[in-house]
ZANU-698978 format. One line per field, with one value per residue (C-alpha): residue number from 1; z, y, x. Coordinates in Angstrom, 3 decimals, decimal comma. Each point is the difference from the previous one (the first is absolute). Layout:
N
i = c(NUM / ...) $
Z = c(Z / ...) $
Y = c(Y / ...) $
X = c(X / ...) $
END
This chain:
503
i = c(1 / 2 / 3 / 4 / 5 / 6 / 7 / 8 / 9 / 10 / 11 / 12 / 13 / 14 / 15 / 16 / 17 / 18 / 19 / 20 / 21 / 22 / 23 / 24 / 25 / 26 / 27 / 28 / 29 / 30 / 31 / 32 / 33 / 34 / 35 / 36 / 37 / 38 / 39 / 40 / 41 / 42 / 43 / 44 / 45 / 46 / 47 / 48 / 49 / 50 / 51 / 52 / 53 / 54 / 55 / 56 / 57 / 58 / 59 / 60 / 61 / 62 / 63 / 64 / 65 / 66 / 67 / 68 / 69 / 70 / 71 / 72 / 73 / 74 / 75 / 76 / 77 / 78 / 79 / 80 / 81 / 82 / 83 / 84 / 85 / 86 / 87 / 88 / 89 / 90 / 91 / 92 / 93 / 94 / 95 / 96 / 97 / 98 / 99 / 100 / 101 / 102 / 103 / 104 / 105 / 106 / 107 / 108 / 109 / 110 / 111 / 112 / 113 / 114 / 115 / 116 / 117 / 118 / 119 / 120 / 121 / 122 / 123 / 124 / 125 / 126 / 127 / 128 / 129 / 130 / 131 / 132 / 133 / 134 / 135 / 136 / 137 / 138 / 139 / 140 / 141 / 142 / 143 / 144 / 145 / 146 / 147 / 148 / 149 / 150 / 151 / 152 / 153 / 154 / 155 / 156 / 157 / 158 / 159 / 160 / 161 / 162 / 163 / 164 / 165 / 166 / 167 / 168 / 169 / 170 / 171 / 172 / 173 / 174 / 175 / 176 / 177 / 178 / 179 / 180 / 181 / 182 / 183 / 184 / 185 / 186 / 187 / 188 / 189 / 190 / 191 / 192 / 193 / 194 / 195 / 196 / 197 / 198 / 199 / 200 / 201 / 202 / 203 / 204 / 205 / 206 / 207 / 208 / 209 / 210 / 211 / 212 / 213 / 214 / 215 / 216 / 217 / 218 / 219 / 220 / 221 / 222 / 223 / 224 / 225 / 226 / 227 / 228 / 229 / 230 / 231 / 232 / 233 / 234 / 235 / 236 / 237 / 238 / 239 / 240 / 241 / 242 / 243 / 244 / 245 / 246 / 247 / 248 / 249 / 250 / 251 / 252 / 253 / 254 / 255 / 256 / 257 / 258 / 259 / 260 / 261 / 262 / 263 / 264 / 265 / 266 / 267 / 268 / 269 / 270 / 271 / 272 / 273 / 274 / 275 / 276 / 277 / 278 / 279 / 280 / 281 / 282 / 283 / 284 / 285 / 286 / 287 / 288 / 289 / 290 / 291 / 292 / 293 / 294 / 295 / 296 / 297 / 298 / 299 / 300 / 301 / 302 / 303 / 304 / 305 / 306 / 307 / 308 / 309 / 310 / 311 / 312 / 313 / 314 / 315 / 316 / 317 / 318 / 319 / 320 / 321 / 322 / 323 / 324 / 325 / 326 / 327 / 328 / 329 / 330 / 331 / 332 / 333 / 334 / 335 / 336 / 337 / 338 / 339 / 340 / 341 / 342 / 343 / 344 / 345 / 346 / 347 / 348 / 349 / 350 / 351 / 352 / 353 / 354 / 355 / 356 / 357 / 358 / 359 / 360 / 361 / 362 / 363 / 364 / 365 / 366 / 367 / 368 / 369 / 370 / 371 / 372 / 373 / 374 / 375 / 376 / 377 / 378 / 379 / 380 / 381 / 382 / 383 / 384 / 385 / 386 / 387 / 388 / 389 / 390 / 391 / 392 / 393 / 394 / 395 / 396 / 397 / 398 / 399 / 400 / 401 / 402 / 403 / 404 / 405 / 406 / 407 / 408 / 409 / 410 / 411 / 412 / 413 / 414 / 415 / 416 / 417 / 418 / 419 / 420 / 421 / 422 / 423 / 424 / 425 / 426 / 427 / 428 / 429 / 430 / 431 / 432 / 433 / 434 / 435 / 436 / 437 / 438 / 439 / 440 / 441 / 442 / 443 / 444 / 445 / 446 / 447 / 448 / 449 / 450 / 451 / 452 / 453 / 454 / 455 / 456 / 457 / 458 / 459 / 460 / 461 / 462 / 463 / 464 / 465 / 466 / 467 / 468 / 469 / 470 / 471 / 472 / 473 / 474 / 475 / 476 / 477 / 478 / 479 / 480 / 481 / 482 / 483 / 484 / 485 / 486 / 487 / 488 / 489 / 490 / 491 / 492 / 493 / 494 / 495 / 496 / 497 / 498 / 499 / 500 / 501 / 502 / 503) $
Z = c(38,523 / -3,484 / -1,884 / -2,928 / 1,954 / -0,208 / -1,240 / 1,891 / -1,433 / 1,660 / 1,001 / 2,158 / 3,000 / 2,330 / 2,989 / 1,429 / 2,391 / -2,658 / -2,581 / 2,269 / 0,741 / -3,452 / -1,619 / 2,558 / -0,359 / -3,716 / -0,293 / 2,440 / -1,591 / -3,353 / 1,489 / 1,262 / -2,970 / -1,896 / -2,374 / -2,523 / 1,100 / -1,729 / -0,992 / 1,588 / -1,838 / 1,729 / -2,563 / 0,195 / 1,215 / -2,454 / 0,063 / 2,075 / -1,669 / 1,307 / -1,928 / -1,712 / -3,277 / 0,189 / -2,381 / 1,229 / 2,353 / -2,050 / -2,879 / 1,882 / 0,877 / -1,975 / -0,713 / 2,700 / 2,494 / -0,726 / 0,458 / 3,297 / 1,136 / -0,907 / 1,737 / 3,265 / -0,112 / -0,551 / 2,905 / 2,275 / -0,885 / -2,709 / -0,100 / 2,421 / -1,764 / 2,106 / -1,671 / 3,276 / 1,226 / -3,462 / -0,321 / 3,530 / -0,776 / -3,366 / 1,638 / 2,760 / -2,662 / -2,132 / 3,072 / 0,970 / -3,503 / -0,233 / 3,209 / -0,671 / -1,375 / -3,363 / -1,029 / -3,360 / 1,301 / -0,840 / 2,404 / -0,128 / 3,311 / -0,087 / 2,930 / 0,532 / 1,102 / 2,914 / 3,800 / 0,537 / 1,179 / -2,635 / -2,488 / -2,455 / -3,109 / -3,347 / -1,730 / -2,677 / 2,545 / 0,599 / 3,508 / 1,638 / 3,256 / 1,451 / 1,269 / 3,440 / 0,235 / -0,984 / 2,832 / 2,675 / -0,917 / 1,813 / -2,069 / -3,292 / 1,597 / 0,836 / -3,403 / -1,380 / 2,106 / -1,461 / -3,679 / 0,512 / 1,482 / -3,024 / -2,354 / 1,780 / -0,782 / -3,682 / 0,117 / 1,849 / -2,453 / 2,656 / -1,874 / -3,067 / 2,248 / 1,537 / -3,413 / -1,198 / 3,278 / -0,789 / -3,545 / 1,613 / 2,133 / -3,143 / -1,345 / 3,187 / 0,053 / -3,744 / 0,797 / 2,866 / -2,084 / -3,250 / 1,697 / 3,248 / -1,939 / 2,817 / -1,210 / 3,417 / 1,637 / -2,734 / 0,452 / 3,806 / -0,284 / -2,122 / 2,310 / 3,008 / -1,918 / -0,952 / 3,553 / 1,286 / -2,835 / 0,759 / 2,731 / -0,818 / 1,937 / 3,245 / -1,622 / -2,845 / 2,245 / 2,058 / -3,233 / -1,333 / 3,383 / -0,050 / -3,680 / 0,475 / 3,088 / -1,913 / -2,948 / 2,370 / 1,757 / -3,010 / -1,491 / 3,044 / 1,859 / 3,677 / -0,003 / 3,309 / -2,065 / -0,582 / 3,802 / 0,804 / -2,800 / 0,964 / 3,620 / -0,918 / -2,153 / 2,851 / 2,245 / -2,797 / -0,382 / 3,597 / -0,022 / -3,005 / 1,642 / 2,744 / -2,611 / 0,054 / -3,906 / -0,065 / 0,505 / -3,062 / -2,304 / -2,398 / -2,462 / -0,884 / 1,486 / 1,696 / -0,002 / 3,391 / -1,416 / -2,596 / 1,863 / 3,762 / 2,510 / 2,376 / 2,863 / -1,523 / -3,279 / 1,367 / 1,997 / -3,224 / -1,935 / 2,745 / -0,172 / -3,815 / 0,608 / 2,542 / -2,889 / -1,749 / 2,577 / 3,718 / 1,613 / 0,943 / -3,586 / -2,122 / -3,192 / -1,737 / 1,882 / -1,468 / 1,670 / -0,965 / -3,814 / 0,397 / 2,048 / -2,397 / -3,006 / 1,665 / 1,287 / -1,356 / -0,895 / 0,126 / 3,139 / 0,267 / -2,392 / -3,474 / -0,847 / -3,011 / 2,342 / 2,495 / 3,705 / 3,445 / 2,698 / 3,279 / -0,627 / -3,090 / -3,534 / -2,423 / -3,810 / -1,577 / -3,510 / -0,044 / 2,187 / 2,918 / 3,843 / 2,674 / 3,780 / 1,584 / 3,299 / 3,330 / 0,831 / -3,551 / -1,669 / -3,783 / -2,587 / -3,662 / -2,531 / -3,623 / -0,234 / 2,902 / 3,244 / 2,937 / 3,461 / 3,420 / 3,679 / 2,535 / 1,027 / -3,406 / 0,346 / -2,312 / -3,538 / -3,142 / -3,606 / -2,609 / -3,678 / -3,269 / -1,935 / -3,550 / 0,094 / -3,315 / -0,618 / -0,071 / 3,398 / 3,003 / 2,939 / 2,062 / -2,538 / -0,203 / 3,933 / -0,480 / -3,311 / 1,828 / -0,187 / 3,777 / 1,454 / 3,226 / -0,953 / 2,066 / -2,691 / 2,436 / 1,042 / -3,489 / 0,006 / -2,527 / 1,472 / -0,861 / 1,769 / -0,283 / -3,358 / -1,404 / -1,047 / 2,362 / 1,225 / 3,171 / 1,208 / 2,631 / -0,780 / 2,602 / 0,047 / 2,503 / 1,620 / -1,533 / -0,654 / -2,480 / -0,377 / -3,691 / -1,886 / -3,793 / -0,839 / -3,425 / -0,280 / -3,548 / -2,448 / 2,765 / 2,664 / 3,304 / 2,312 / 3,543 / 2,089 / 3,716 / 1,728 / 3,627 / 1,798 / 1,943 / -1,910 / 2,874 / -0,470 / 1,646 / -2,292 / -3,118 / 0,955 / 0,019 / -3,349 / -1,362 / 1,460 / -1,596 / -3,384 / 0,256 / 0,124 / -3,558 / -1,914 / -2,940 / 0,601 / -1,206 / -2,105 / 2,713 / 2,561 / -2,328 / -0,595 / 3,735 / 0,286 / -0,457 / 0,022 / 2,739 / -0,611 / 1,608 / 1,347 / 1,026 / 2,798 / 1,882 / 3,770 / 2,106 / 3,168 / 2,022 / -2,298 / 1,529 / -1,547 / 1,859 / -1,552 / -3,492 / 0,312 / 0,844 / -3,505 / -1,756 / -1,866 / 0,821 / 1,297 / 3,207 / 2,097 / -1,398 / 2,181 / -0,751 / -3,788 / 0,196 / 1,782 / -2,535 / -2,994 / 1,048 / 1,347 / 3,608 / 3,165 / 2,923 / 2,034 / -2,735 / 0,071 / -3,052 / -1,129 / -0,834 / -3,746 / -1,133 / -2,621 / 0,915 / -1,615 / 0,725 / -1,751 / -0,810 / -2,868) $
Y = c(-0,191 / 0,999 / -2,511 / 0,448 / -1,722 / 2,069 / -2,011 / 0,906 / -0,383 / -2,187 / 2,121 / -0,140 / 2,239 / 0,725 / -1,779 / -1,659 / 2,933 / 2,571 / -1,899 / -0,241 / 3,851 / 1,065 / -2,430 / 1,068 / 3,812 / -0,125 / -1,986 / 2,146 / 3,256 / -1,301 / -0,721 / 3,642 / 1,203 / 0,400 / -2,973 / -1,274 / -2,918 / -2,294 / 2,025 / -0,448 / -1,478 / 2,727 / 2,561 / 3,335 / 2,848 / 2,575 / 3,319 / 3,041 / 3,291 / 3,402 / 0,059 / -2,620 / 1,958 / 0,214 / -2,109 / -3,372 / 0,047 / -2,734 / 2,429 / 2,107 / -2,653 / -0,738 / -3,607 / 0,253 / 1,249 / -2,887 / -2,404 / 1,495 / -0,149 / -3,710 / -0,682 / 1,673 / -1,589 / -3,463 / 0,436 / 0,754 / -3,255 / 1,474 / 2,425 / -0,681 / 0,099 / 1,302 / 1,981 / 1,530 / 1,147 / 1,286 / 2,020 / 1,437 / 0,948 / 1,500 / 2,209 / 1,078 / 0,948 / 1,929 / 2,193 / 0,414 / 0,831 / 2,849 / 1,357 / -0,254 / 2,636 / -2,062 / -0,800 / -0,773 / -2,692 / -3,554 / -2,800 / -3,922 / -1,846 / -3,677 / -2,193 / -2,385 / -3,474 / 0,025 / -0,224 / 2,423 / 3,490 / 2,448 / 2,566 / 2,023 / 2,212 / 0,331 / 3,233 / -0,731 / -0,094 / -3,837 / -0,600 / -3,251 / -1,154 / -3,576 / -1,783 / -0,476 / 3,962 / 0,068 / -2,602 / 2,087 / 3,340 / 0,516 / 2,614 / 1,898 / 2,988 / -2,257 / -1,325 / 3,464 / 1,014 / -2,796 / 0,839 / 3,727 / -0,396 / -1,993 / 2,471 / 2,548 / -1,705 / 0,302 / 3,586 / 0,988 / -1,838 / -2,182 / -3,223 / 1,286 / 0,858 / -3,468 / -1,615 / 1,746 / -1,324 / -3,474 / 0,122 / 0,988 / -3,194 / -1,947 / 1,059 / -0,709 / -3,595 / -0,603 / 1,087 / -2,419 / -2,849 / 0,727 / 1,116 / -2,007 / -2,943 / -0,747 / 0,233 / -0,999 / 2,836 / 2,441 / -0,943 / 0,206 / 3,487 / 1,116 / -1,438 / 1,736 / 3,276 / -0,230 / -0,848 / 3,136 / 2,151 / -1,104 / 2,511 / 3,702 / 2,617 / 1,173 / 3,327 / -1,662 / -2,065 / 2,931 / 1,989 / -2,806 / -0,325 / 3,774 / -0,182 / -3,119 / 1,087 / 3,104 / -2,057 / -2,242 / 2,973 / 1,855 / -3,066 / -0,288 / -2,808 / 0,156 / 1,322 / -1,889 / -3,251 / 0,158 / 0,305 / -3,031 / -2,138 / 0,718 / -0,673 / -3,354 / -0,809 / 0,671 / -2,390 / -2,639 / 0,554 / -0,576 / -3,142 / -1,380 / 1,049 / -2,512 / -2,903 / -2,173 / 0,160 / 3,742 / 0,079 / -2,306 / 0,898 / 2,981 / -1,657 / 3,084 / 3,528 / 1,208 / 3,595 / 0,863 / -0,891 / 2,716 / 2,239 / -0,162 / 0,953 / 1,754 / 1,956 / 3,213 / -0,757 / -0,917 / 3,273 / 2,077 / -1,968 / 1,029 / 3,457 / 0,074 / -1,459 / 2,839 / 2,646 / -1,503 / -1,288 / -0,204 / -3,553 / 0,413 / 0,772 / -1,880 / -0,788 / -3,288 / -3,208 / -2,762 / -3,221 / -1,958 / 0,448 / -0,809 / -3,216 / -1,165 / 0,329 / -1,970 / -2,690 / -3,314 / 1,529 / -2,786 / 0,323 / -1,266 / -2,642 / -0,149 / -3,401 / -0,468 / 0,499 / -2,716 / 0,490 / 0,096 / -1,362 / 0,081 / -2,208 / -1,465 / 1,003 / -1,145 / 0,483 / -1,439 / 1,130 / -1,833 / -2,780 / -0,236 / 0,823 / -0,077 / 0,960 / 2,011 / -1,170 / 0,991 / 3,637 / 1,241 / 2,812 / -0,053 / 2,794 / -0,650 / 2,180 / 0,106 / -2,063 / -2,355 / -0,999 / 1,264 / -0,964 / 0,868 / -0,859 / 2,772 / -0,060 / 0,598 / -2,964 / -2,293 / 0,570 / -1,567 / 0,622 / -1,963 / 0,823 / -1,697 / -0,754 / -1,421 / -3,374 / -1,459 / -3,586 / -1,551 / 1,211 / -1,726 / 1,807 / -1,204 / 1,187 / 3,351 / 0,504 / -0,855 / 2,048 / 3,187 / 2,446 / 0,195 / -0,526 / -1,866 / -3,083 / -3,087 / -2,562 / -2,814 / 1,422 / -0,137 / -2,430 / -1,131 / -0,661 / 0,026 / 2,537 / -0,987 / -1,710 / 2,713 / -0,571 / 2,283 / 0,443 / 1,831 / 1,205 / 2,150 / 3,060 / 1,941 / 3,622 / 2,186 / 1,276 / -2,252 / -3,567 / -1,446 / -2,910 / -0,051 / -2,004 / -0,297 / -1,489 / -0,889 / 0,886 / -0,699 / 1,910 / 2,316 / -0,312 / 1,733 / 1,031 / -0,012 / 1,475 / 0,277 / 2,352 / -0,143 / 1,710 / -3,267 / -3,132 / -2,371 / -3,617 / 0,881 / 2,943 / -1,898 / -2,543 / 2,694 / 1,348 / -3,642 / -0,447 / 3,317 / -0,999 / -3,181 / 1,999 / 1,030 / -1,744 / -0,017 / 1,778 / -1,662 / 1,893 / -0,367 / 1,539 / 2,702 / 1,005 / 0,491 / 2,724 / 3,382 / 3,462 / 2,249 / 3,253 / 3,179 / -0,603 / 3,048 / -0,828 / 1,921 / 0,483 / -1,804 / 0,939 / -2,210 / 0,263 / 1,319 / 0,180 / -3,225 / -1,927 / 1,232 / -0,559 / -3,626 / -0,378 / 1,108 / -2,705 / 1,365 / -1,772 / 1,868 / 3,143 / 0,097 / 2,843 / 2,263 / -0,716 / 0,745 / 3,363 / 1,025 / -1,183 / 2,251 / 2,856 / -0,612 / 0,608 / -2,561 / 0,298 / 1,378 / -0,460 / -1,201 / 1,704 / -2,171 / -0,141 / 1,188 / -1,872 / -1,403 / -2,246 / -3,450 / -2,464 / -3,243 / -2,443) $
X = c(-73,556 / -1,034 / -2,113 / 2,418 / 2,780 / 3,333 / 2,946 / 3,071 / 3,449 / 2,535 / 2,899 / 3,093 / 0,375 / 3,013 / -1,418 / -3,107 / -0,752 / 0,668 / -1,978 / -3,009 / 0,261 / 0,542 / -2,603 / -2,601 / 0,661 / 0,128 / -3,112 / -1,918 / 1,210 / -1,162 / -3,384 / -0,258 / -1,820 / 3,141 / 0,257 / -2,320 / -2,003 / -2,687 / -2,892 / -3,311 / -3,023 / -2,112 / -1,314 / 1,622 / -2,567 / -0,998 / 1,913 / -1,270 / -0,050 / -0,841 / -3,397 / -1,941 / 0,256 / 3,956 / 2,077 / 1,168 / 2,910 / 1,480 / 0,276 / 2,227 / 2,636 / 3,091 / 0,960 / 2,763 / -2,560 / -2,352 / 2,727 / 0,971 / -3,665 / -0,165 / 3,134 / -1,132 / -3,372 / 1,588 / 2,414 / -2,913 / -1,890 / -2,054 / -2,990 / -2,752 / -3,316 / -2,957 / -2,709 / -1,327 / 3,354 / 0,982 / -3,124 / 0,353 / 3,646 / -1,024 / -2,589 / 2,546 / 2,750 / -2,450 / -0,903 / 3,667 / 1,215 / -2,745 / 1,197 / 3,825 / 2,391 / 0,208 / -3,627 / 1,484 / 2,227 / -1,233 / 0,312 / -0,438 / -0,274 / 0,861 / -0,924 / 3,022 / -0,769 / 2,425 / -0,522 / 2,641 / -0,929 / 1,228 / -0,809 / 2,139 / -0,206 / 1,947 / 0,630 / -2,559 / -2,955 / 0,016 / -0,905 / 0,154 / -1,691 / 0,231 / -3,108 / 1,892 / -0,249 / -3,537 / -0,784 / 1,546 / -1,795 / -3,255 / -1,965 / -0,010 / 1,890 / 2,940 / 0,123 / -0,144 / 2,797 / 2,231 / -1,019 / 0,442 / 3,305 / 1,213 / -1,524 / 1,879 / 3,250 / -0,946 / -1,111 / 3,195 / 2,175 / 1,531 / -0,738 / 1,939 / 3,090 / 0,083 / -0,392 / 3,238 / 1,718 / -1,250 / 1,515 / 3,358 / -0,494 / -0,485 / 3,278 / 1,832 / -1,527 / 1,174 / 3,469 / 0,268 / -1,585 / 2,277 / 3,218 / 0,184 / -1,646 / -2,540 / -3,632 / -1,386 / 2,022 / -1,158 / -3,561 / 0,300 / 1,537 / -2,781 / -2,625 / 1,616 / 0,109 / -3,582 / -0,985 / 1,633 / -1,228 / -3,483 / 0,116 / -0,449 / 1,924 / -1,511 / -0,643 / -1,828 / -2,142 / -1,102 / -0,733 / -2,102 / -1,746 / -0,948 / -1,060 / -2,022 / -1,861 / -1,023 / -1,150 / -2,004 / -1,503 / -0,992 / -1,548 / -2,351 / 1,860 / 0,778 / 3,703 / 0,753 / -0,103 / 3,697 / 0,730 / -2,434 / 1,728 / 3,454 / -0,663 / -1,625 / 2,955 / 2,426 / -1,899 / 0,020 / 3,784 / 0,545 / -2,070 / 2,031 / 3,278 / -0,704 / -0,138 / 3,032 / -0,078 / 0,355 / 3,850 / 0,573 / -2,806 / -0,272 / -2,110 / -1,928 / 0,758 / -2,897 / -1,579 / 1,580 / 3,517 / -0,339 / -2,547 / 1,227 / -2,825 / 2,083 / -1,683 / 1,358 / -1,436 / -3,281 / -0,258 / 0,983 / -2,891 / -2,280 / 0,991 / -0,387 / -3,620 / -0,824 / 0,571 / -3,048 / -2,308 / -0,542 / 0,012 / -3,649 / -1,071 / 2,570 / -1,825 / -1,033 / 0,925 / -2,097 / 0,879 / -3,024 / 0,577 / 3,555 / -0,386 / -2,787 / 2,337 / 2,825 / -2,204 / 1,470 / 3,347 / 2,589 / 2,238 / 3,586 / 1,272 / -1,371 / -1,562 / 2,471 / 2,894 / -1,165 / -1,219 / 1,592 / -2,041 / 1,951 / 3,090 / -1,414 / 0,491 / -2,657 / 0,094 / -3,186 / 1,022 / 3,435 / -1,528 / 2,246 / 0,304 / 2,559 / 0,141 / 2,723 / 1,578 / -1,492 / 0,572 / 0,422 / -1,682 / -0,462 / -0,105 / -1,003 / 2,079 / 0,043 / 3,232 / -0,272 / -1,740 / 2,361 / -0,285 / 1,763 / -0,401 / -0,514 / 3,650 / 1,360 / 2,483 / -1,966 / -1,417 / -1,413 / -0,482 / -2,122 / 0,584 / 0,026 / 3,242 / 0,884 / 1,650 / 0,786 / -1,319 / 3,545 / 0,894 / -1,217 / -1,299 / 3,078 / 2,280 / -1,806 / 0,556 / 3,635 / 0,525 / 1,317 / -2,919 / 0,808 / 3,394 / 0,642 / -1,884 / 0,860 / 0,162 / -0,430 / -3,300 / -1,595 / -2,857 / -2,514 / -3,567 / -3,659 / -2,329 / -3,755 / 0,655 / 2,145 / 3,747 / 2,164 / 3,454 / 1,403 / 3,353 / 1,571 / 2,105 / 1,900 / 1,406 / 1,642 / -3,285 / -2,719 / -0,473 / -2,721 / -2,142 / -0,802 / -2,707 / -0,621 / -3,382 / -1,264 / -3,638 / -1,314 / 2,080 / 1,436 / 2,616 / -0,683 / 2,964 / -0,878 / 2,820 / 0,275 / 2,495 / 1,210 / 2,806 / 0,471 / -1,279 / -0,322 / -1,366 / -3,167 / -0,388 / 1,070 / -2,739 / -2,734 / 1,194 / -0,372 / -3,518 / -0,931 / 1,226 / -2,035 / -3,110 / 0,412 / -2,747 / -2,400 / -3,338 / -3,163 / -2,624 / -2,496 / 2,456 / 0,914 / -3,664 / -0,563 / 2,638 / -1,177 / 1,971 / -0,497 / -1,956 / -1,204 / -3,526 / -2,043 / -2,346 / -2,627 / 0,530 / -2,530 / -1,609 / 2,469 / 2,994 / 3,261 / 3,538 / 0,836 / -3,040 / 0,524 / 3,765 / -0,652 / -1,516 / 3,265 / 1,963 / 3,410 / 3,067 / 0,419 / -1,160 / -3,464 / -1,143 / 2,907 / -0,368 / -3,807 / 0,571 / 2,778 / -2,055 / -2,946 / 1,948 / -1,010 / 1,750 / 0,140 / -3,027 / -2,041 / -3,787 / -1,857 / -3,209 / -2,985 / -0,619 / 3,319 / 2,176 / 3,264 / 2,658 / 0,995 / 2,193 / -1,635 / -0,221) $
END
């Protein structure tokens, strides 16, 4: 949840169940890197050019391109400022550009402050890579494979073709907004169009793979880095697919959503690599330098967006916390905190809304922003010293227990959804709402973001012992293996560097 709290309009929807689905889908799609969000306070990294003597990349951008860059960066939580990482990426790009088919093309790589695993390019040479993707890579060859692939889209003019398609999608959304007179539906159509257009065609992806592998190999990097990274990405996607949140969350499309790591594609990438090097003499693959550069990289939620620790959401900047019901898994998006149980029959959403001073919280819950409210259930109350109101709304497929909580100048909306709102389940929702409370300064200072920590393998270390040090919600061993590109049963070598997740 963004520190600059989003104010959501009160709107009337055709039914409680429909309202929930549309509001959730609309908010999530807007969070998928497609809408402008509050800018980060982090400083934007310097541009990367082909050679140090070349004119500034900024000088080549039009006002429209600068605005688009700012919008994209803001939608991914701002730029992530890390001089070590930026320097390593700059050195990598300089080598790749010199070995590419277009050594005159200028590029700027921006690290996005997002836990999503993604990378993409614009026609003007702007390349974006998330810190989530950087955390998953294991060496400089894997990083080079991602950067070279995105450069290949620019060289092959794929990005320009896709940009034209996006412009058409914008026109379609305007027609829906203006003619149908439904701004939300128009924005939703645009979001869906952009989500689909984020994917290049299969032919374009394979072409970018071939060009990218060639660039990496000619620059002296191990061309098999692409195969390793795609394989790790596939394992990460499988792990994420087993999460109860996956079916409902599309907060930010990941790299695999736009670059599917199918077995066929991986085999083709390997065939491309064999054209440049044999597996026993692949080229540069510097893991130590890379892991040293990403040591300390923020992992998962950004501090300004709040933290999730198990079932608890904790926002030290905004000064509050709450704990979800037993069995819930939480996910923090740029618009809201979302939750779901393992069965998918229960869900929750925490967001902020604007409620005018002349309207009570009970009146707000009854005002019609969601239909099906049982007026007899509307109740004013106090939660841990904060004015609040609660009510029940029922639709054809879902029922809701809703809370509006006034916290300072903000009103937080905590909505629980269930396919069958039984008295026992309603009691659990009420108990969860009662955990919403203020966070003391002392308590806030104790919470730290999770980071990638690189550690040396000791004489007695095993994947199990190192996985036990991971601050992750579940399956620490599986996450440790994926994070380090290791297979089950792998043996660790004394003195090697590996990644763990810890505060």
